[in-house]
N, CA, C, O and the ligand as a Tripos MOL2 file, in Angstrom:
@<TRIPOS>MOLECULE
protein
  282   281    68     0     0
PROTEIN
NO_CHARGES

@<TRIPOS>ATOM
      1 N         -83.7810   67.6680   45.1930 N.3       1 MET1
      2 CA        -84.7150   68.7590   45.0680 C.3       1 MET1
      3 C         -85.1800   69.1340   46.4760 C.2       1 MET1
      4 O         -85.6060   68.2770   47.2510 O.2       1 MET1
      5 N         -85.0920   70.4100   46.7890 N.am      2 LYS2
      6 CA        -85.5500   70.8810   48.0960 C.3       2 LYS2
      7 C         -86.8100   71.7150   47.8980 C.2       2 LYS2
      8 O         -86.8680   72.5680   47.0130 O.2       2 LYS2
      9 N         -87.8100   71.4620   48.7210 N.am      3 PHE3
     10 CA        -89.0200   72.2660   48.6460 C.3       3 PHE3
     11 C         -89.7670   72.1700   49.9710 C.2       3 PHE3
     12 O         -89.4700   71.3290   50.8200 O.2       3 PHE3
     13 N         -90.7330   73.0490   50.1180 N.am      4 LYS4
     14 CA        -91.5920   72.9970   51.3010 C.3       4 LYS4
     15 C         -92.9720   72.5340   50.8870 C.2       4 LYS4
     16 O         -93.5230   73.0030   49.8910 O.2       4 LYS4
     17 N         -93.5290   71.6070   51.6580 N.am      5 PHE5
     18 CA        -94.8750   71.1220   51.4020 C.3       5 PHE5
     19 C         -95.6720   71.2900   52.6870 C.2       5 PHE5
     20 O         -95.3670   70.6730   53.7070 O.2       5 PHE5
     21 N         -96.6810   72.1190   52.6240 N.am      6 GLN6
     22 CA        -97.5220   72.4280   53.7840 C.3       6 GLN6
     23 C         -96.6580   72.7960   54.9940 C.2       6 GLN6
     24 O         -96.9120   72.3610   56.1170 O.2       6 GLN6
     25 N         -95.6160   73.6220   54.7260 N.am      7 GLY7
     26 CA        -94.7720   74.1320   55.7910 C.3       7 GLY7
     27 C         -93.6680   73.1960   56.2370 C.2       7 GLY7
     28 O         -92.8730   73.5430   57.1110 O.2       7 GLY7
     29 N         -93.6070   71.9970   55.6380 N.am      8 ILE8
     30 CA        -92.5810   71.0240   56.0210 C.3       8 ILE8
     31 C         -91.4930   71.0090   54.9540 C.2       8 ILE8
     32 O         -91.7850   70.8380   53.7700 O.2       8 ILE8
     33 N         -90.2330   71.1890   55.3690 N.am      9 SER9
     34 CA        -89.1120   71.1610   54.4320 C.3       9 SER9
     35 C         -88.8550   69.7320   53.9670 C.2       9 SER9
     36 O         -88.6940   68.8210   54.7790 O.2       9 SER9
     37 N         -88.8210   69.5510   52.6490 N.am     10 ILE10
     38 CA        -88.5960   68.2310   52.0520 C.3      10 ILE10
     39 C         -87.2920   68.2780   51.2570 C.2      10 ILE10
     40 O         -87.0670   69.2090   50.4840 O.2      10 ILE10
     41 N         -86.4410   67.2800   51.4460 N.am     11 ASP11
     42 CA        -85.2150   67.1230   50.6660 C.3      11 ASP11
     43 C         -85.3730   65.8240   49.8940 C.2      11 ASP11
     44 O         -85.0990   64.7490   50.4270 O.2      11 ASP11
     45 N         -85.8160   65.9120   48.6350 N.am     12 LEU12
     46 CA        -86.1190   64.7370   47.8290 C.3      12 LEU12
     47 C         -84.8860   64.3410   47.0210 C.2      12 LEU12
     48 O         -84.3560   65.1400   46.2490 O.2      12 LEU12
     49 N         -84.4340   63.0950   47.2060 N.am     13 LEU13
     50 CA        -83.2210   62.6300   46.5390 C.3      13 LEU13
     51 C         -83.5660   61.6500   45.4210 C.2      13 LEU13
     52 O         -84.5740   60.9470   45.4830 O.2      13 LEU13
     53 N         -82.7200   61.6140   44.4070 N.am     14 TYR14
     54 CA        -82.8840   60.6950   43.2840 C.3      14 TYR14
     55 C         -81.6770   59.7610   43.2370 C.2      14 TYR14
     56 O         -80.5410   60.1940   43.4290 O.2      14 TYR14
     57 N         -81.9260   58.4910   42.9840 N.am     15 ALA15
     58 CA        -80.8410   57.5340   42.8440 C.3      15 ALA15
     59 C         -81.1310   56.6170   41.6620 C.2      15 ALA15
     60 O         -82.2540   56.1390   41.5000 O.2      15 ALA15
     61 N         -80.1240   56.3760   40.8430 N.am     16 SER16
     62 CA        -80.2480   55.4770   39.6980 C.3      16 SER16
     63 C         -79.4060   54.2410   39.9810 C.2      16 SER16
     64 O         -78.1770   54.3110   39.9620 O.2      16 SER16
     65 N         -80.0580   53.1050   40.2430 N.am     17 VAL17
     66 CA        -79.3340   51.8860   40.6170 C.3      17 VAL17
     67 C         -79.3990   50.8560   39.4930 C.2      17 VAL17
     68 O         -80.2760   50.9170   38.6310 O.2      17 VAL17
     69 N         -78.4610   49.9100   39.5120 N.am     18 SER18
     70 CA        -78.3380   48.9000   38.4540 C.3      18 SER18
     71 C         -79.2340   47.7020   38.7210 C.2      18 SER18
     72 O         -78.7440   46.5850   38.8910 O.2      18 SER18
     73 N         -80.5320   47.9230   38.7600 N.am     19 LEU19
     74 CA        -81.4860   46.8350   38.9640 C.3      19 LEU19
     75 C         -82.6090   46.9890   37.9440 C.2      19 LEU19
     76 O         -83.0740   48.1010   37.6940 O.2      19 LEU19
     77 N         -83.0460   45.8770   37.3570 N.am     20 LEU20
     78 CA        -84.1480   45.9410   36.4010 C.3      20 LEU20
     79 C         -85.4560   46.2570   37.1150 C.2      20 LEU20
     80 O         -86.2930   47.0030   36.6080 O.2      20 LEU20
     81 N         -85.6170   45.6730   38.3070 N.am     21 VAL21
     82 CA        -86.8140   45.8930   39.1100 C.3      21 VAL21
     83 C         -86.3520   46.2850   40.5150 C.2      21 VAL21
     84 O         -85.4580   45.6540   41.0780 O.2      21 VAL21
     85 N         -86.9600   47.3190   41.0710 N.am     22 ILE22
     86 CA        -86.6120   47.7480   42.4260 C.3      22 ILE22
     87 C         -87.5630   47.0480   43.3970 C.2      22 ILE22
     88 O         -88.7570   47.3490   43.4150 O.2      22 ILE22
     89 N         -87.0460   46.1140   44.2080 N.am     23 PRO23
     90 CA        -87.9270   45.4400   45.1740 C.3      23 PRO23
     91 C         -88.4090   46.4270   46.2380 C.2      23 PRO23
     92 O         -87.6890   47.3520   46.6170 O.2      23 PRO23
     93 N         -89.6400   46.2140   46.7130 N.am     24 GLN24
     94 CA        -90.1860   47.1160   47.7290 C.3      24 GLN24
     95 C         -89.3550   47.0980   48.9960 C.2      24 GLN24
     96 O         -89.3100   48.0840   49.7310 O.2      24 GLN24
     97 N         -88.6870   45.9610   49.2560 N.am     25 ASP25
     98 CA        -87.8910   45.8580   50.4750 C.3      25 ASP25
     99 C         -86.3930   46.0270   50.1870 C.2      25 ASP25
    100 O         -85.5530   45.4360   50.8650 O.2      25 ASP25
    101 N         -86.0710   46.8390   49.1750 N.am     26 LEU26
    102 CA        -84.6650   47.0740   48.8400 C.3      26 LEU26
    103 C         -83.9140   47.5560   50.0810 C.2      26 LEU26
    104 O         -84.3030   48.5280   50.7280 O.2      26 LEU26
    105 N         -82.8300   46.8510   50.3920 N.am     27 ASP27
    106 CA        -82.0250   47.1910   51.5650 C.3      27 ASP27
    107 C         -80.8810   48.0970   51.1200 C.2      27 ASP27
    108 O         -79.8580   47.6140   50.6350 O.2      27 ASP27
    109 N         -81.0510   49.4060   51.2830 N.am     28 VAL28
    110 CA        -80.0080   50.3270   50.8270 C.3      28 VAL28
    111 C         -78.7650   50.2660   51.7030 C.2      28 VAL28
    112 O         -77.7240   50.8160   51.3410 O.2      28 VAL28
    113 N         -78.8630   49.5950   52.8630 N.am     29 SER29
    114 CA        -77.6670   49.4650   53.7030 C.3      29 SER29
    115 C         -76.7370   48.3710   53.1780 C.2      29 SER29
    116 O         -75.5800   48.2800   53.5900 O.2      29 SER29
    117 N         -77.2560   47.5330   52.2570 N.am     30 ASN30
    118 CA        -76.4270   46.5070   51.6320 C.3      30 ASN30
    119 C         -75.5150   47.1830   50.5950 C.2      30 ASN30
    120 O         -75.9910   47.8210   49.6560 O.2      30 ASN30
    121 N         -74.2160   47.0320   50.7820 N.am     31 SER31
    122 CA        -73.2490   47.7230   49.9170 C.3      31 SER31
    123 C         -73.3590   47.3300   48.4530 C.2      31 SER31
    124 O         -72.8720   48.0600   47.5900 O.2      31 SER31
    125 N         -73.9860   46.1970   48.1460 N.am     32 SER32
    126 CA        -74.1070   45.7900   46.7460 C.3      32 SER32
    127 C         -74.9500   46.7890   45.9550 C.2      32 SER32
    128 O         -74.8590   46.8380   44.7280 O.2      32 SER32
    129 N         -75.7640   47.5830   46.6410 N.am     33 VAL33
    130 CA        -76.5930   48.5750   45.9490 C.3      33 VAL33
    131 C         -75.7300   49.6900   45.3440 C.2      33 VAL33
    132 O         -76.1860   50.4460   44.4860 O.2      33 VAL33
    133 N         -74.4820   49.7770   45.8050 N.am     34 LEU34
    134 CA        -73.5860   50.8280   45.3050 C.3      34 LEU34
    135 C         -72.8290   50.4120   44.0480 C.2      34 LEU34
    136 O         -72.0930   51.2110   43.4680 O.2      34 LEU34
    137 N         -73.0150   49.1360   43.6200 N.am     35 CYS35
    138 CA        -72.3040   48.6530   42.4330 C.3      35 CYS35
    139 C         -72.7720   49.4040   41.1930 C.2      35 CYS35
    140 O         -73.9720   49.5320   40.9510 O.2      35 CYS35
    141 N         -71.8280   49.8940   40.4210 N.am     36 ASN36
    142 CA        -72.0960   50.5540   39.1320 C.3      36 ASN36
    143 C         -72.9730   51.7940   39.2230 C.2      36 ASN36
    144 O         -73.6630   52.1260   38.2600 O.2      36 ASN36
    145 N         -72.9630   52.4890   40.3650 N.am     37 VAL37
    146 CA        -73.7480   53.7240   40.4460 C.3      37 VAL37
    147 C         -72.8180   54.9210   40.2600 C.2      37 VAL37
    148 O         -71.6230   54.8460   40.5430 O.2      37 VAL37
    149 N         -73.3880   56.0200   39.7800 N.am     38 ASP38
    150 CA        -72.5710   57.2290   39.6280 C.3      38 ASP38
    151 C         -72.4270   57.9240   40.9890 C.2      38 ASP38
    152 O         -73.0820   57.5620   41.9670 O.2      38 ASP38
    153 N         -71.5540   58.9240   41.0170 N.am     39 GLU39
    154 CA        -71.2380   59.5760   42.2890 C.3      39 GLU39
    155 C         -72.4680   60.2430   42.9130 C.2      39 GLU39
    156 O         -72.6540   60.1990   44.1290 O.2      39 GLU39
    157 N         -73.3060   60.8620   42.0690 N.am     40 GLN40
    158 CA        -74.4980   61.5330   42.5920 C.3      40 GLN40
    159 C         -75.4290   60.5290   43.2690 C.2      40 GLN40
    160 O         -76.0110   60.8250   44.3130 O.2      40 GLN40
    161 N         -75.5700   59.3450   42.6760 N.am     41 THR41
    162 CA        -76.4230   58.3190   43.2740 C.3      41 THR41
    163 C         -75.8370   57.8350   44.5900 C.2      41 THR41
    164 O         -76.5620   57.6640   45.5700 O.2      41 THR41
    165 N         -74.5140   57.6100   44.6170 N.am     42 ALA42
    166 CA        -73.8720   57.1780   45.8650 C.3      42 ALA42
    167 C         -74.1270   58.2010   46.9640 C.2      42 ALA42
    168 O         -74.3910   57.8400   48.1110 O.2      42 ALA42
    169 N         -74.0460   59.4940   46.6030 N.am     43 ARG43
    170 CA        -74.3000   60.5470   47.6000 C.3      43 ARG43
    171 C         -75.7690   60.5640   48.0200 C.2      43 ARG43
    172 O         -76.0800   60.7780   49.1910 O.2      43 ARG43
    173 N         -76.6700   60.3380   47.0640 N.am     44 SER44
    174 CA        -78.0980   60.3280   47.3920 C.3      44 SER44
    175 C         -78.4360   59.1880   48.3420 C.2      44 SER44
    176 O         -79.2290   59.3530   49.2690 O.2      44 SER44
    177 N         -77.8150   58.0090   48.0990 N.am     45 LEU45
    178 CA        -78.0970   56.8520   48.9460 C.3      45 LEU45
    179 C         -77.4550   56.9810   50.3200 C.2      45 LEU45
    180 O         -77.8730   56.3240   51.2740 O.2      45 LEU45
    181 N         -76.4420   57.8260   50.4130 N.am     46 ASN46
    182 CA        -75.6790   57.9360   51.6490 C.3      46 ASN46
    183 C         -76.5460   58.3080   52.8540 C.2      46 ASN46
    184 O         -76.3820   57.7390   53.9330 O.2      46 ASN46
    185 N         -77.4610   59.2510   52.6770 N.am     47 GLY47
    186 CA        -78.2930   59.6850   53.8050 C.3      47 GLY47
    187 C         -79.0860   58.5360   54.4020 C.2      47 GLY47
    188 O         -79.0960   58.3440   55.6170 O.2      47 GLY47
    189 N         -79.7490   57.7760   53.5470 N.am     48 GLY48
    190 CA        -80.5330   56.6360   54.0250 C.3      48 GLY48
    191 C         -79.6660   55.5450   54.6110 C.2      48 GLY48
    192 O         -80.0330   54.9160   55.6040 O.2      48 GLY48
    193 N         -78.5090   55.3170   53.9970 N.am     49 ARG49
    194 CA        -77.5980   54.2850   54.4960 C.3      49 ARG49
    195 C         -77.0810   54.6350   55.8890 C.2      49 ARG49
    196 O         -77.0000   53.7760   56.7670 O.2      49 ARG49
    197 N         -76.7290   55.9150   56.0810 N.am     50 VAL50
    198 CA        -76.2270   56.3520   57.3890 C.3      50 VAL50
    199 C         -77.3520   56.2680   58.4290 C.2      50 VAL50
    200 O         -77.1310   55.8210   59.5550 O.2      50 VAL50
    201 N         -78.5520   56.6980   58.0460 N.am     51 ALA51
    202 CA        -79.6820   56.6320   58.9890 C.3      51 ALA51
    203 C         -79.9640   55.1890   59.3950 C.2      51 ALA51
    204 O         -80.2160   54.9100   60.5670 O.2      51 ALA51
    205 N         -79.9210   54.2630   58.4190 N.am     52 ASP52
    206 CA        -80.1270   52.8370   58.7270 C.3      52 ASP52
    207 C         -79.0550   52.3310   59.6850 C.2      52 ASP52
    208 O         -79.3460   51.6020   60.6340 O.2      52 ASP52
    209 N         -77.8090   52.7290   59.4240 N.am     53 GLN53
    210 CA        -76.7020   52.2670   60.2530 C.3      53 GLN53
    211 C         -76.8540   52.7870   61.6860 C.2      53 GLN53
    212 O         -76.6370   52.0430   62.6420 O.2      53 GLN53
    213 N         -77.2250   54.0610   61.8370 N.am     54 ILE54
    214 CA        -77.4250   54.6380   63.1730 C.3      54 ILE54
    215 C         -78.5420   53.8910   63.8880 C.2      54 ILE54
    216 O         -78.4330   53.5800   65.0740 O.2      54 ILE54
    217 N         -79.6470   53.5980   63.1350 N.am     55 ARG55
    218 CA        -80.7770   52.8930   63.7370 C.3      55 ARG55
    219 C         -80.3460   51.5180   64.2540 C.2      55 ARG55
    220 O         -80.7840   51.0820   65.3190 O.2      55 ARG55
    221 N         -79.4730   50.8310   63.4790 N.am     56 LYS56
    222 CA        -79.0060   49.5110   63.8990 C.3      56 LYS56
    223 C         -78.0790   49.6000   65.1040 C.2      56 LYS56
    224 O         -78.0540   48.6960   65.9400 O.2      56 LYS56
    225 N         -77.3150   50.6890   65.1950 N.am     57 LEU57
    226 CA        -76.3230   50.8210   66.2650 C.3      57 LEU57
    227 C         -76.9190   51.3210   67.5760 C.2      57 LEU57
    228 O         -76.4000   51.0270   68.6530 O.2      57 LEU57
    229 N         -78.0230   52.0870   67.4810 N.am     58 VAL58
    230 CA        -78.6340   52.6450   68.6870 C.3      58 VAL58
    231 C         -79.5450   51.5950   69.3020 C.2      58 VAL58
    232 O         -80.4940   51.1300   68.6710 O.2      58 VAL58
    233 N         -79.2450   51.2320   70.5350 N.am     59 GLN59
    234 CA        -80.0840   50.2620   71.2280 C.3      59 GLN59
    235 C         -81.3950   50.9390   71.6100 C.2      59 GLN59
    236 O         -81.4220   52.1380   71.8860 O.2      59 GLN59
    237 N         -82.4740   50.1740   71.6270 N.am     60 ASN60
    238 CA        -83.7810   50.6970   72.0020 C.3      60 ASN60
    239 C         -84.1560   51.8920   71.1350 C.2      60 ASN60
    240 O         -84.6430   52.9040   71.6410 O.2      60 ASN60
    241 N         -83.9260   51.7740   69.8150 N.am     61 PHE61
    242 CA        -84.1820   52.8960   68.9120 C.3      61 PHE61
    243 C         -85.6300   53.3680   68.9890 C.2      61 PHE61
    244 O         -85.8900   54.5670   68.8850 O.2      61 PHE61
    245 N         -86.5840   52.4410   69.1700 N.am     62 GLU62
    246 CA        -88.0040   52.8150   69.1950 C.3      62 GLU62
    247 C         -88.3090   53.7640   70.3440 C.2      62 GLU62
    248 O         -89.2540   54.5500   70.2730 O.2      62 GLU62
    249 N         -87.5050   53.6920   71.4070 N.am     63 GLY63
    250 CA        -87.7360   54.5580   72.5730 C.3      63 GLY63
    251 C         -87.0360   55.9050   72.4600 C.2      63 GLY63
    252 O         -87.1670   56.7490   73.3470 O.2      63 GLY63
    253 N         -86.2870   56.1160   71.3660 N.am     64 VAL64
    254 CA        -85.5450   57.3600   71.1960 C.3      64 VAL64
    255 C         -86.4360   58.3720   70.4960 C.2      64 VAL64
    256 O         -87.0030   58.0850   69.4430 O.2      64 VAL64
    257 N         -86.5570   59.5430   71.0750 N.am     65 ALA65
    258 CA        -87.3600   60.5950   70.4600 C.3      65 ALA65
    259 C         -86.5910   61.2000   69.3070 C.2      65 ALA65
    260 O         -85.3990   61.4790   69.4350 O.2      65 ALA65
    261 N         -87.2510   61.4050   68.1880 N.am     66 ILE66
    262 CA        -86.6220   62.0660   67.0380 C.3      66 ILE66
    263 C         -87.0330   63.5250   67.0570 C.2      66 ILE66
    264 O         -88.2200   63.8460   67.0080 O.2      66 ILE66
    265 N         -86.0510   64.4040   67.1290 N.am     67 LEU67
    266 CA        -86.3310   65.8380   67.2240 C.3      67 LEU67
    267 C         -86.1300   66.5050   65.8770 C.2      67 LEU67
    268 O         -86.3180   67.7160   65.7540 O.2      67 LEU67
    269 C1        -76.7370   42.0700   49.5090 C.3      68 NAG68
    270 O1        -77.2880   42.0610   48.2350 O.3      68 NAG68
    271 C2        -76.8480   40.9670   47.4250 C.3      68 NAG68
    272 C3        -77.4060   41.1670   46.0250 C.3      68 NAG68
    273 O2        -78.7730   41.3800   46.0590 O.3      68 NAG68
    274 C4        -77.3100   39.6620   48.0780 C.3      68 NAG68
    275 O3        -76.8690   38.5600   47.3160 O.3      68 NAG68
    276 C5        -76.7390   39.5800   49.4850 C.3      68 NAG68
    277 O4        -77.2600   38.4350   50.1380 O.3      68 NAG68
    278 C6        -77.1120   40.8190   50.2850 C.3      68 NAG68
    279 N1        -76.4280   40.7930   51.5810 N.am     68 NAG68
    280 C7        -77.0820   40.9020   52.7180 C.2      68 NAG68
    281 C8        -76.2430   40.9090   53.9660 C.3      68 NAG68
    282 O5        -78.3010   41.0180   52.7720 O.2      68 NAG68
@<TRIPOS>BOND
     1     1     2 1
     2     2     3 1
     3     3     4 2
     4     3     5 am
     5     5     6 1
     6     6     7 1
     7     7     8 2
     8     7     9 am
     9     9    10 1
    10    10    11 1
    11    11    12 2
    12    11    13 am
    13    13    14 1
    14    14    15 1
    15    15    16 2
    16    15    17 am
    17    17    18 1
    18    18    19 1
    19    19    20 2
    20    19    21 am
    21    21    22 1
    22    22    23 1
    23    23    24 2
    24    23    25 am
    25    25    26 1
    26    26    27 1
    27    27    28 2
    28    27    29 am
    29    29    30 1
    30    30    31 1
    31    31    32 2
    32    31    33 am
    33    33    34 1
    34    34    35 1
    35    35    36 2
    36    35    37 am
    37    37    38 1
    38    38    39 1
    39    39    40 2
    40    39    41 am
    41    41    42 1
    42    42    43 1
    43    43    44 2
    44    43    45 am
    45    45    46 1
    46    46    47 1
    47    47    48 2
    48    47    49 am
    49    49    50 1
    50    50    51 1
    51    51    52 2
    52    51    53 am
    53    53    54 1
    54    54    55 1
    55    55    56 2
    56    55    57 am
    57    57    58 1
    58    58    59 1
    59    59    60 2
    60    59    61 am
    61    61    62 1
    62    62    63 1
    63    63    64 2
    64    63    65 am
    65    65    66 1
    66    66    67 1
    67    67    68 2
    68    67    69 am
    69    69    70 1
    70    70    71 1
    71    71    72 2
    72    71    73 am
    73    73    74 1
    74    74    75 1
    75    75    76 2
    76    75    77 am
    77    77    78 1
    78    78    79 1
    79    79    80 2
    80    79    81 am
    81    81    82 1
    82    82    83 1
    83    83    84 2
    84    83    85 am
    85    85    86 1
    86    86    87 1
    87    87    88 2
    88    87    89 am
    89    89    90 1
    90    90    91 1
    91    91    92 2
    92    91    93 am
    93    93    94 1
    94    94    95 1
    95    95    96 2
    96    95    97 am
    97    97    98 1
    98    98    99 1
    99    99   100 2
   100    99   101 am
   101   101   102 1
   102   102   103 1
   103   103   104 2
   104   103   105 am
   105   105   106 1
   106   106   107 1
   107   107   108 2
   108   107   109 am
   109   109   110 1
   110   110   111 1
   111   111   112 2
   112   111   113 am
   113   113   114 1
   114   114   115 1
   115   115   116 2
   116   115   117 am
   117   117   118 1
   118   118   119 1
   119   119   120 2
   120   119   121 am
   121   121   122 1
   122   122   123 1
   123   123   124 2
   124   123   125 am
   125   125   126 1
   126   126   127 1
   127   127   128 2
   128   127   129 am
   129   129   130 1
   130   130   131 1
   131   131   132 2
   132   131   133 am
   133   133   134 1
   134   134   135 1
   135   135   136 2
   136   135   137 am
   137   137   138 1
   138   138   139 1
   139   139   140 2
   140   139   141 am
   141   141   142 1
   142   142   143 1
   143   143   144 2
   144   143   145 am
   145   145   146 1
   146   146   147 1
   147   147   148 2
   148   147   149 am
   149   149   150 1
   150   150   151 1
   151   151   152 2
   152   151   153 am
   153   153   154 1
   154   154   155 1
   155   155   156 2
   156   155   157 am
   157   157   158 1
   158   158   159 1
   159   159   160 2
   160   159   161 am
   161   161   162 1
   162   162   163 1
   163   163   164 2
   164   163   165 am
   165   165   166 1
   166   166   167 1
   167   167   168 2
   168   167   169 am
   169   169   170 1
   170   170   171 1
   171   171   172 2
   172   171   173 am
   173   173   174 1
   174   174   175 1
   175   175   176 2
   176   175   177 am
   177   177   178 1
   178   178   179 1
   179   179   180 2
   180   179   181 am
   181   181   182 1
   182   182   183 1
   183   183   184 2
   184   183   185 am
   185   185   186 1
   186   186   187 1
   187   187   188 2
   188   187   189 am
   189   189   190 1
   190   190   191 1
   191   191   192 2
   192   191   193 am
   193   193   194 1
   194   194   195 1
   195   195   196 2
   196   195   197 am
   197   197   198 1
   198   198   199 1
   199   199   200 2
   200   199   201 am
   201   201   202 1
   202   202   203 1
   203   203   204 2
   204   203   205 am
   205   205   206 1
   206   206   207 1
   207   207   208 2
   208   207   209 am
   209   209   210 1
   210   210   211 1
   211   211   212 2
   212   211   213 am
   213   213   214 1
   214   214   215 1
   215   215   216 2
   216   215   217 am
   217   217   218 1
   218   218   219 1
   219   219   220 2
   220   219   221 am
   221   221   222 1
   222   222   223 1
   223   223   224 2
   224   223   225 am
   225   225   226 1
   226   226   227 1
   227   227   228 2
   228   227   229 am
   229   229   230 1
   230   230   231 1
   231   231   232 2
   232   231   233 am
   233   233   234 1
   234   234   235 1
   235   235   236 2
   236   235   237 am
   237   237   238 1
   238   238   239 1
   239   239   240 2
   240   239   241 am
   241   241   242 1
   242   242   243 1
   243   243   244 2
   244   243   245 am
   245   245   246 1
   246   246   247 1
   247   247   248 2
   248   247   249 am
   249   249   250 1
   250   250   251 1
   251   251   252 2
   252   251   253 am
   253   253   254 1
   254   254   255 1
   255   255   256 2
   256   255   257 am
   257   257   258 1
   258   258   259 1
   259   259   260 2
   260   259   261 am
   261   261   262 1
   262   262   263 1
   263   263   264 2
   264   263   265 am
   265   265   266 1
   266   266   267 1
   267   267   268 2
   268   269   270 1
   269   269   278 1
   270   270   271 1
   271   271   272 1
   272   271   274 1
   273   272   273 1
   274   274   275 1
   275   274   276 1
   276   276   277 1
   277   276   278 1
   278   278   279 1
   279   279   280 1
   280   280   281 1
   281   280   282 2
@<TRIPOS>SUBSTRUCTURE
     1 MET1         2 RESIDUE 1 A MET
     2 LYS2         6 RESIDUE 1 A LYS
     3 PHE3        10 RESIDUE 1 A PHE
     4 LYS4        14 RESIDUE 1 A LYS
     5 PHE5        18 RESIDUE 1 A PHE
     6 GLN6        22 RESIDUE 1 A GLN
     7 GLY7        26 RESIDUE 1 A GLY
     8 ILE8        30 RESIDUE 1 A ILE
     9 SER9        34 RESIDUE 1 A SER
    10 ILE10       38 RESIDUE 1 A ILE
    11 ASP11       42 RESIDUE 1 A ASP
    12 LEU12       46 RESIDUE 1 A LEU
    13 LEU13       50 RESIDUE 1 A LEU
    14 TYR14       54 RESIDUE 1 A TYR
    15 ALA15       58 RESIDUE 1 A ALA
    16 SER16       62 RESIDUE 1 A SER
    17 VAL17       66 RESIDUE 1 A VAL
    18 SER18       70 RESIDUE 1 A SER
    19 LEU19       74 RESIDUE 1 A LEU
    20 LEU20       78 RESIDUE 1 A LEU
    21 VAL21       82 RESIDUE 1 A VAL
    22 ILE22       86 RESIDUE 1 A ILE
    23 PRO23       90 RESIDUE 1 A PRO
    24 GLN24       94 RESIDUE 1 A GLN
    25 ASP25       98 RESIDUE 1 A ASP
    26 LEU26      102 RESIDUE 1 A LEU
    27 ASP27      106 RESIDUE 1 A ASP
    28 VAL28      110 RESIDUE 1 A VAL
    29 SER29      114 RESIDUE 1 A SER
    30 ASN30      118 RESIDUE 1 A ASN
    31 SER31      122 RESIDUE 1 A SER
    32 SER32      126 RESIDUE 1 A SER
    33 VAL33      130 RESIDUE 1 A VAL
    34 LEU34      134 RESIDUE 1 A LEU
    35 CYS35      138 RESIDUE 1 A CYS
    36 ASN36      142 RESIDUE 1 A ASN
    37 VAL37      146 RESIDUE 1 A VAL
    38 ASP38      150 RESIDUE 1 A ASP
    39 GLU39      154 RESIDUE 1 A GLU
    40 GLN40      158 RESIDUE 1 A GLN
    41 THR41      162 RESIDUE 1 A THR
    42 ALA42      166 RESIDUE 1 A ALA
    43 ARG43      170 RESIDUE 1 A ARG
    44 SER44      174 RESIDUE 1 A SER
    45 LEU45      178 RESIDUE 1 A LEU
    46 ASN46      182 RESIDUE 1 A ASN
    47 GLY47      186 RESIDUE 1 A GLY
    48 GLY48      190 RESIDUE 1 A GLY
    49 ARG49      194 RESIDUE 1 A ARG
    50 VAL50      198 RESIDUE 1 A VAL
    51 ALA51      202 RESIDUE 1 A ALA
    52 ASP52      206 RESIDUE 1 A ASP
    53 GLN53      210 RESIDUE 1 A GLN
    54 ILE54      214 RESIDUE 1 A ILE
    55 ARG55      218 RESIDUE 1 A ARG
    56 LYS56      222 RESIDUE 1 A LYS
    57 LEU57      226 RESIDUE 1 A LEU
    58 VAL58      230 RESIDUE 1 A VAL
    59 GLN59      234 RESIDUE 1 A GLN
    60 ASN60      238 RESIDUE 1 A ASN
    61 PHE61      242 RESIDUE 1 A PHE
    62 GLU62      246 RESIDUE 1 A GLU
    63 GLY63      250 RESIDUE 1 A GLY
    64 VAL64      254 RESIDUE 1 A VAL
    65 ALA65      258 RESIDUE 1 A ALA
    66 ILE66      262 RESIDUE 1 A ILE
    67 LEU67      266 RESIDUE 1 A LEU
    68 NAG68      269 GROUP 0 **** ****
């Protein structure tokens, strides 16, 4: 779902995963989260997974300005 909230563009994604309880510290970069998910969920999780991977690969990420 795409919408604007107070002038900020929001792209809200939905994912349906095979877990009875979603832990607060769910690691979406762990490939096991992709088990038994439909294609739409895999695509929804992709953005966060790629962002996590980039964060892990970029050294000194905290010093990098996000534009
Ligand atoms: C990935 O998730 C599975 C299932 O929750 C867990 O057993 C495994 O230890 C996790 N792997 C890593 C690298 O965290």
